[in-house]
C-alpha angles and dihedrals in degrees: 000000000000124000117239115262122245115260106249090205098060091101091069106107131156116238126193121239130187089256098043129293140303146171135212120233139176109266094254092050090045090054092053096042094047089056092047092051091048091051089054095046095250107141117216136167119227119221108198123215096018086155138345104315091348138112129193124229109209128197130194118245089251093060118110100259092186091056091047090050091050092052091047094049091047090050092050091055094056111098118238126014 
């Protein structure tokens, strides 16, 4: 019997900023998430090199935070990267 593997997307968490909210993601995850948000009409701005191998996806304060959270949670539940 094998133990379940750790979800490599658990680190994805929305953080508030004074201009809205954002989260930092590994570049591969940021590529996928940016496309998902665009498909759903959720505008975000990508800040490259937010950390080593990471980009930030930034949302204006007027963005639907609940919808962004739902997309992010759904993405985190998908197995693999």
